[in-house]
C-alpha positions as CSV (number, residue, x, y, z in Angstrom):
1,I,0.0,0.0,0.0
2,F,2.9,2.4,0.8
3,A,4.5,1.6,-2.5
4,E,1.3,2.3,-4.3
5,L,0.8,5.6,-2.5
6,S,4.4,6.6,-3.3
7,R,3.8,6.0,-7.0
8,N,0.5,8.0,-6.8
9,F,2.3,11.0,-5.4
10,S,4.9,10.8,-8.1
11,D,2.4,10.3,-10.8
12,L,0.1,13.0,-9.6
13,I,2.0,15.9,-11.1
14,T,2.2,14.2,-14.5
15,K,-1.6,14.3,-15.0
16,P,-2.5,16.5,-18.1
17,Q,-4.4,19.1,-16.0
18,F,-1.3,19.7,-13.9
19,K,1.3,19.8,-16.6
20,A,1.3,23.6,-16.6
21,L,2.7,23.5,-13.1
22,L,5.9,21.9,-14.4
23,S,6.6,25.1,-16.3
24,N,9.2,27.4,-14.8
25,N,7.1,30.4,-15.8
26,D,5.3,31.6,-12.7
27,A,3.2,34.1,-14.6
28,V,1.2,31.4,-16.5
29,L,0.2,29.5,-13.3
30,D,-3.5,29.1,-12.8
31,E,-4.5,29.4,-9.2
32,S,-7.4,27.1,-9.6
33,V,-5.1,24.4,-10.9
34,V,-2.8,24.8,-7.9
35,R,-5.8,24.6,-5.5
36,H,-7.1,21.5,-7.3
37,L,-3.6,19.9,-7.0
38,E,-3.5,20.9,-3.3
39,K,-6.9,19.3,-2.7
40,E,-5.9,16.0,-4.3
41,V,-2.6,16.0,-2.4
42,K,-4.4,16.6,0.9
43,E,-6.8,13.7,0.1
44,R,-3.9,11.4,-0.6
45,I,-2.1,12.6,2.5
46,K,-5.3,11.8,4.5
47,T,-5.5,8.4,2.9
48,T,-1.8,7.8,3.8
49,R,-2.3,8.9,7.4
50,Q,-5.2,6.4,7.7
51,V,-3.0,3.6,6.3
52,I,-0.2,4.6,8.7
53,G,-2.7,4.6,11.6
54,E,-4.0,1.2,10.7
55,A,-0.5,-0.1,10.2
56,K,0.6,1.3,13.6
57,E,-2.3,-0.3,15.3
58,S,-1.5,-3.6,13.7
59,F,2.1,-3.3,14.6
60,V,1.2,-2.5,18.3
61,I,-1.0,-5.6,18.3
62,Q,1.9,-7.7,17.0
63,L,4.0,-6.3,19.8
64,K,1.4,-7.1,22.3
65,I,1.1,-10.7,21.0
66,Q,4.8,-11.1,21.1
67,K,4.9,-9.8,24.7
68,L,2.0,-12.1,25.6
69,K,3.9,-15.0,24.1
70,D,7.0,-14.1,26.1
71,T,4.9,-13.8,29.3
72,I,3.3,-17.2,28.6
73,F,6.8,-18.8,28.0
74,S,8.1,-17.2,31.2
75,V,5.1,-18.5,33.2
76,N,5.5,-22.0,31.7
77,E,9.2,-21.9,32.8
78,Q,8.1,-20.9,36.3
79,L,5.4,-23.5,36.3
80,T,7.9,-26.2,35.3
81,K,10.3,-25.1,37.9
82,A,7.5,-25.0,40.6
83,K,6.4,-28.6,39.6
84,K,10.0,-29.8,39.9
85,Q,10.3,-28.2,43.3
86,G,6.9,-29.4,44.4
87,A,7.6,-33.0,43.3
88,F,10.9,-33.0,45.1
89,S,9.4,-31.4,48.2
90,S,6.6,-33.9,48.3
91,L,9.1,-36.8,48.1
92,I,11.0,-35.3,51.0
93,A,7.9,-34.8,53.0
94,A,6.5,-38.3,52.3
95,K,9.6,-40.4,52.5
96,S,11.9,-38.7,55.0
97,I,11.9,-40.1,58.5
98,P,12.0,-37.5,61.3
99,K,14.8,-37.7,63.9
100,S,12.2,-38.6,66.6
101,L,11.1,-41.7,64.7
102,H,14.7,-42.8,64.2
103,C,15.2,-42.4,67.9
104,L,12.1,-44.5,68.5
105,T,13.4,-47.4,66.4
106,M,16.7,-47.2,68.3
107,S,14.8,-47.1,71.6
108,L,12.9,-50.3,70.6
109,M,16.2,-52.0,69.8
110,E,17.6,-50.9,73.2
111,E,14.6,-52.5,74.8
112,R,15.2,-55.7,72.9
113,I,18.8,-55.8,73.8
114,A,18.0,-55.1,77.5
115,H,15.3,-57.8,77.7
116,P,16.1,-60.4,75.0
117,E,14.0,-63.1,76.8
118,K,10.8,-61.2,76.3
119,Y,11.2,-60.8,72.5
120,T,12.9,-63.9,71.3
121,D,10.9,-66.4,69.1
122,E,13.6,-69.1,69.1
123,G,12.1,-72.5,69.9
124,K,8.6,-71.2,69.6
125,S,6.2,-72.6,67.0
126,S,4.0,-70.2,65.0
127,P,0.4,-69.9,66.5
128,P,-2.2,-71.8,64.4
129,E,-4.1,-68.6,63.7
130,V,-1.5,-67.4,61.2
131,E,-2.3,-70.2,58.9
132,D,-6.1,-70.5,59.6
133,P,-7.9,-69.7,56.3
134,T,-11.2,-69.0,58.2
135,L,-9.8,-65.8,59.7
136,Y,-9.3,-62.4,58.1
137,H,-5.7,-62.1,56.9
138,Y,-3.7,-58.9,56.0
139,A,-0.3,-58.5,54.5
140,I,1.8,-55.4,55.3
141,F,5.3,-55.1,53.9
142,S,7.2,-52.2,55.4
143,D,10.5,-51.1,56.9
144,N,8.8,-48.2,58.8
145,V,8.0,-49.3,62.3
146,V,5.6,-46.5,63.2
147,A,3.7,-46.6,59.8
148,A,3.2,-50.4,60.1
149,S,1.9,-50.0,63.6
150,V,-0.5,-47.3,62.6
151,V,-2.0,-49.6,59.9
152,V,-2.5,-52.4,62.3
153,N,-3.7,-50.2,65.2
154,S,-6.3,-48.4,63.0
155,A,-7.6,-51.7,61.5
156,T,-8.0,-53.4,64.9
157,K,-9.6,-50.3,66.5
158,N,-12.3,-50.3,63.8
159,A,-12.8,-54.1,63.7
160,N,-15.9,-55.5,65.2
161,E,-14.1,-58.7,66.2
162,P,-10.4,-57.9,66.2
163,W,-9.4,-61.3,67.5
164,K,-10.4,-62.8,64.1
165,H,-7.9,-60.6,62.3
166,V,-4.4,-61.8,61.4
167,F,-1.7,-59.4,60.3
168,H,1.4,-60.7,58.4
169,V,4.0,-58.0,58.8
170,V,7.2,-58.5,56.7
171,T,10.2,-56.2,57.0
172,D,13.9,-56.3,56.3
173,K,16.6,-57.8,58.6
174,M,17.7,-54.4,59.9
175,N,14.3,-53.4,61.2
176,L,13.1,-56.9,62.3
177,G,14.1,-56.5,66.0
178,A,12.4,-53.1,66.4
179,M,9.3,-54.3,64.5
180,K,8.9,-57.3,66.8
181,V,9.3,-55.2,70.0
182,M,6.8,-52.7,68.7
183,F,4.1,-55.3,68.1
184,K,4.8,-57.1,71.4
185,L,4.5,-53.9,73.6
186,K,0.8,-53.8,72.8
187,D,-2.0,-56.4,72.4
188,Y,-3.8,-54.5,69.5
189,N,-7.2,-55.5,70.8
190,G,-6.4,-59.2,70.7
191,A,-5.5,-59.3,67.0
192,H,-2.9,-61.9,65.9
193,I,0.4,-60.4,64.5
194,E,3.2,-62.3,62.7
195,V,6.4,-60.4,62.2
196,K,9.0,-61.9,59.8
197,A,12.0,-60.8,57.7
198,V,12.2,-61.2,54.0
199,E,15.2,-63.4,54.5
200,D,12.9,-65.9,56.4
201,Y,11.4,-66.8,53.0
202,K,14.2,-69.0,51.6
203,F,12.6,-69.3,48.1
204,L,13.0,-65.5,47.6
205,N,16.5,-65.7,46.0
206,S,18.0,-64.3,42.8
207,S,17.8,-67.7,41.1
208,Y,14.0,-67.7,41.4
209,V,13.1,-64.0,41.6
210,P,14.0,-62.0,38.4
211,I,13.6,-58.7,40.1
212,L,16.4,-59.5,42.6
213,R,18.8,-60.0,39.6
214,Q,17.7,-56.7,38.2
215,L,18.1,-54.9,41.5
216,E,21.8,-56.0,41.4
217,S,22.2,-54.3,38.0
218,A,24.7,-51.4,38.0
219,N,22.5,-49.5,35.4
220,L,19.5,-49.7,37.6
221,Q,21.4,-48.5,40.6
222,R,22.8,-45.6,38.6
223,F,19.2,-44.7,37.6
224,Y,18.2,-44.3,41.2
225,F,21.3,-43.1,42.9
226,E,23.5,-41.3,40.4
227,N,23.6,-37.6,40.9
228,K,24.2,-35.6,37.7
229,L,23.4,-32.1,36.7
230,E,21.2,-33.2,33.8
231,N,19.1,-35.3,36.2
232,A,18.2,-32.1,38.0
233,T,17.0,-30.4,34.8
234,K,15.0,-33.3,33.4
235,D,11.3,-33.4,33.4
236,T,10.2,-34.5,36.8
237,T,6.6,-35.5,36.1
238,N,7.5,-39.0,37.1
239,M,10.1,-38.1,39.7
240,K,8.4,-40.3,42.2
241,F,9.2,-43.3,40.1
242,R,12.9,-42.7,40.6
243,N,12.5,-43.2,44.3
244,P,15.2,-45.6,45.6
245,K,12.5,-47.5,47.6
246,Y,11.7,-49.4,44.4
247,L,15.1,-51.1,44.8
248,S,13.8,-52.8,47.9
249,I,12.4,-56.3,47.6
250,L,9.7,-55.2,50.0
251,N,8.1,-53.3,47.1
252,H,7.9,-56.5,45.0
253,L,6.8,-59.1,47.6
254,R,3.1,-58.7,46.7
255,F,3.8,-60.8,43.6
256,Y,4.6,-63.8,45.8
257,L,1.7,-63.8,48.2
258,P,0.4,-67.2,47.2
259,E,3.7,-68.8,47.9
260,M,4.4,-66.9,51.1
261,Y,1.0,-68.0,52.5
262,P,0.2,-71.3,50.9
263,T,-2.7,-72.2,53.2
264,L,-4.7,-69.0,52.7
265,H,-7.4,-68.5,50.1
266,R,-7.8,-64.7,50.3
267,I,-5.7,-61.9,51.7
268,L,-5.9,-58.1,51.9
269,F,-2.8,-56.2,51.1
270,L,-2.3,-52.9,52.8
271,D,0.5,-50.3,52.1
272,D,2.1,-48.7,55.2
273,D,0.5,-45.3,54.3
274,I,-3.0,-46.6,54.9
275,V,-5.2,-45.5,57.9
276,V,-8.3,-47.8,58.3
277,Q,-11.5,-46.0,59.3
278,K,-14.1,-48.7,59.4
279,D,-14.5,-52.5,59.8
280,L,-13.0,-54.3,56.7
281,T,-14.6,-57.7,57.1
282,G,-17.1,-57.0,54.4
283,L,-14.4,-57.3,51.8
284,W,-14.2,-61.0,52.5
285,K,-17.9,-61.3,51.5
286,I,-17.3,-59.8,48.0
287,D,-18.0,-62.2,45.1
288,M,-14.7,-61.8,43.1
289,D,-16.3,-63.8,40.1
290,G,-13.0,-65.6,39.6
291,K,-11.0,-62.4,39.4
292,V,-7.5,-62.3,41.0
293,N,-7.4,-58.7,42.2
294,G,-10.0,-56.3,43.7
295,A,-9.1,-52.7,44.2
296,V,-10.4,-49.1,44.4
297,E,-10.5,-47.2,41.1
298,T,-8.7,-43.8,41.4
299,C,-9.3,-41.5,38.5
300,F,-9.4,-37.8,38.9
301,G,-9.0,-36.1,35.5
302,S,-5.8,-37.5,34.0
303,F,-4.6,-38.6,37.4
304,H,-3.8,-42.4,37.5
305,G,-4.9,-42.8,33.9
306,Y,-3.2,-45.5,31.8
307,A,-1.6,-42.7,29.7
308,Q,0.7,-41.9,32.7
309,Y,2.1,-45.4,32.9
310,M,2.3,-46.7,29.3
311,N,4.0,-45.7,26.1
312,F,1.1,-45.2,23.8
313,T,3.4,-44.4,20.9
314,H,4.0,-48.2,20.7
315,P,1.4,-49.6,18.2
316,L,0.8,-52.8,20.3
317,I,0.0,-50.8,23.4
318,K,-2.1,-48.4,21.5
319,A,-4.1,-51.3,20.0
320,K,-4.7,-53.1,23.3
321,F,-5.2,-50.3,25.8
322,D,-7.3,-47.2,26.3
323,P,-5.1,-44.2,27.4
324,K,-8.1,-42.7,29.2
325,A,-8.8,-45.9,31.2
326,C,-8.4,-45.6,35.0
327,A,-5.8,-47.4,37.0
328,W,-6.4,-48.4,40.6
329,A,-5.1,-47.6,44.1
330,Y,-2.1,-49.8,44.8
331,G,-2.3,-49.2,48.6
332,M,-5.2,-51.5,49.3
333,N,-5.6,-54.7,47.1
334,F,-7.8,-57.7,47.9
335,F,-6.4,-60.9,46.4
336,D,-8.0,-64.2,45.7
337,L,-5.0,-66.4,46.1
338,D,-6.8,-69.5,44.7
339,A,-7.5,-67.5,41.5
340,W,-4.0,-66.3,41.4
341,R,-2.6,-69.8,41.6
342,R,-5.1,-71.0,38.9
343,E,-4.2,-68.2,36.5
344,K,-0.4,-68.6,37.3
345,C,0.1,-64.9,37.7
346,T,3.5,-65.2,39.3
347,E,4.7,-67.2,36.3
348,E,3.3,-64.6,34.0
349,Y,5.1,-61.9,36.1
350,H,8.3,-63.8,35.8
351,Y,7.9,-64.1,32.1
352,W,7.6,-60.4,31.5
353,Q,10.4,-59.6,34.0
354,N,12.8,-62.0,32.2
355,L,11.8,-60.5,28.9
356,L,12.4,-57.0,30.2
357,R,15.8,-58.1,31.6
358,L,16.7,-59.7,28.2
359,Q,15.8,-56.4,26.4
360,T,17.9,-54.4,28.9
361,Y,20.9,-56.7,28.2
362,L,20.4,-56.4,24.5
363,L,20.2,-52.6,24.7
364,T,23.3,-52.5,26.9
365,Y,25.3,-54.6,24.4
366,L,24.1,-52.6,21.4
367,E,25.1,-49.4,23.1
368,L,28.5,-50.9,23.9
369,F,28.9,-52.1,20.3
370,Y,28.0,-48.7,18.8
371,N,30.5,-47.0,21.2
372,L,33.2,-49.4,20.0
373,I,32.6,-48.9,16.3
374,P,34.6,-45.6,16.0
375,H,37.6,-47.2,17.8
376,V,37.5,-50.2,15.5
377,I,37.4,-48.0,12.4
378,H,40.3,-46.0,13.8
379,L,42.3,-49.1,14.3
380,L,41.5,-50.5,10.8
381,T,42.5,-47.2,9.1
382,A,45.6,-46.6,11.2
């Protein structure tokens, strides 16, 4: 438009009616012609000003849009940083153990050392209740003494008949002593409590349990423990999945419940962050219809949807699963152990774990091979 206006101003004087103005003779100038030229020039100046005004307004809008984009980008950066800080802070808040609780565990161990005769189980047989399938059985796998006690205490306080409830608490060797003292200092309303260490289950070894072989992997340990600058700048949406607690066998014991408790038909698994608020015996009356696992669906918007856990860019996953489908709460699961044994779920779990392990080995060797290629080429051309 500006180019066209420029040409119009240049061409204006060349019009036939204005040719007399090109003469150098001032005497022959017609005032009406001059006024007519002035009028047309003013009209074109007015048009030019309008174009400039509109262009200026458009330019200002573009500046505003760019400024808005910059602001949005800055807010996104701040939001990402806040999410990272929030995820990290929530991990610290949820997983750190206060000094007072550390002291409690040490106090329990002091009590055990001072009075070993009160807390030893050597030479004692397990009470028959721990294998009685007619009672209500719970499995709690934890290395947190206070948390495990809270779960048992809240469940027994809200149970109508607490003496019919049996709690199978499994911990690691380091916390076994403190855990036993904790559960013997109180009667928990007559409920039956069995406290054992993972090491007491002899079949849980690396020759049988694939995850134990994976937990010994240097790559896996680097993933959880290696501190690098780039790890701090990565997307932390799934930061909680990098928690070192997943290296603990306690986090994988639930896949071996039928073998750990061979006489039981049903069992309720509880995480150590659960607080029971009502009697749970009604769960044993649920018709599982041959299903292995009963759980509470947790879906709030995109929270706990399958899209958070699976790679839907893979065509097989995309064909078999719905990304909007809801997952379930992992903290309270009711298992039909007979259905588990019938469906051979542990064997299926082992199959996929071994497949994943094989894939990891292949990727490791391929990476090593590709890293060696430049050195081999250098040697061949030297």
